[in-house]
C-alpha positions, 0 to 999 in steps of 0.5 A: 181586540174585543174588550169583552175578550180582554183578560183582566190584567191583575197584579200577581198575589193581589188576591192573597194580599188585599193591601196590594190592590189589583192595579197591574204591576209587572212581575220582576222575579226570575222565578215568577210564574207570571213573568215566565208566562205559565199556562194557568197564571195571570195574563201579562199585557203585551202589544197583541192585545192592542186595538187596531190603529184606526180605532185607537183613542176613539170614544165608544160612539166612534167619534174622536174626542175634542176637549173644548174650553171656549166658544171659539174652539167649537168652530174648528170641530168637524161634525163628521169625525169629532165629538165635543167634550166640554172641559170641567173648568167651564162654568154653568153659564158658558156650558149652556151657551156651548151646548146651544152653539153645538146644537146649531153646528150639529156637533155631538156633545159627550158631556152636556 
């Protein structure tokens, strides 16, 4: 489904009680209008809103993200289907080396 057409799944009554926050929580009441899926109430998440299986877990660029911690693991990445995401624990010096090697291997780096 197109992300722009996806409804905002908000917690019921979060607009009335700011302390609740908007993060989705399933309504569990027997008389809940949202749980009964009444027409004018908030939408509930369900499997029909999911993306097609071949598009799931892809980066918006269309590549599959591969988390990389060291230089050796760059050799195992396929440049046609995968994009590299350098782990946040990697330091500045090693990160620069990894970006340089990724350019040589023609890999896309998502967070240089």
